[in-house]
N, C-alpha and C positions, 0 to 999 in steps of 0.2 A: 700658711695660716698661723700667724703669731709665732713662727719659728718652731712649731711642733711637728715632729716627724711621725711616721706610722708607729714606731715602738712606743712613743710617749702617749699617743692617743689610745693605744691598746691598754697600756697600764692604767690610764685614767678610766677607761671603760670598765676594766676589771674591778677597780676600786669602787666605782659607782655601783656596780652589780652587787658587790659584797655589802656595801653600806645600805643601799636602798632596797635591794632585793629584786628578784626577777619579776614579781607581780606588779610592783609599783614603777618599774623602769619605763614602760610605755607611757604611763600617765605623766611622769616627770619629763619625758621627751616632748610630749604634746604641750605641756605647760611652757616649757622652754621655747619651743617653736612659736607659740602664741605670743610670748613676751617679745621675742625678736621681731616678729611681724608687726606688733604694735609700735615698737621702737622705731622701726624703719618708716612706718606710716607717719608717725609723729615728726620724725626728722625731715621727711619729704614735705609735710605741711609747713613746717617752720621755714624751710628753704623757699617754698612758694610765697609765704607771707613776706619774707625778707626781699625777694625779688619784686613783689608788688610795691613794697615800701620804697625801694630804690627807684622804681619807675615813677612813683608819685613825687618823690623828692626832685628827680630830674625835671619832671614836667612843671613843678612849682618854681624851680630855680630859673627856668628858661622863659617863663611867662612874664610879660611886662606888668609892672605895677602901676 
């Protein structure tokens, strides 16, 4: 995962715990998870639209005029 090993992830988690605090850490994780979920959904929709557009272009290029 991006070249991070377990020690690096632990250091990042400890730094986030100190900066954000233990009370806000679950909220931050939830917000980050929601953002990642929305990004994946958007990228999947964009890929679907691109595929539909390719199919339309192929259909239009093969149809006689």
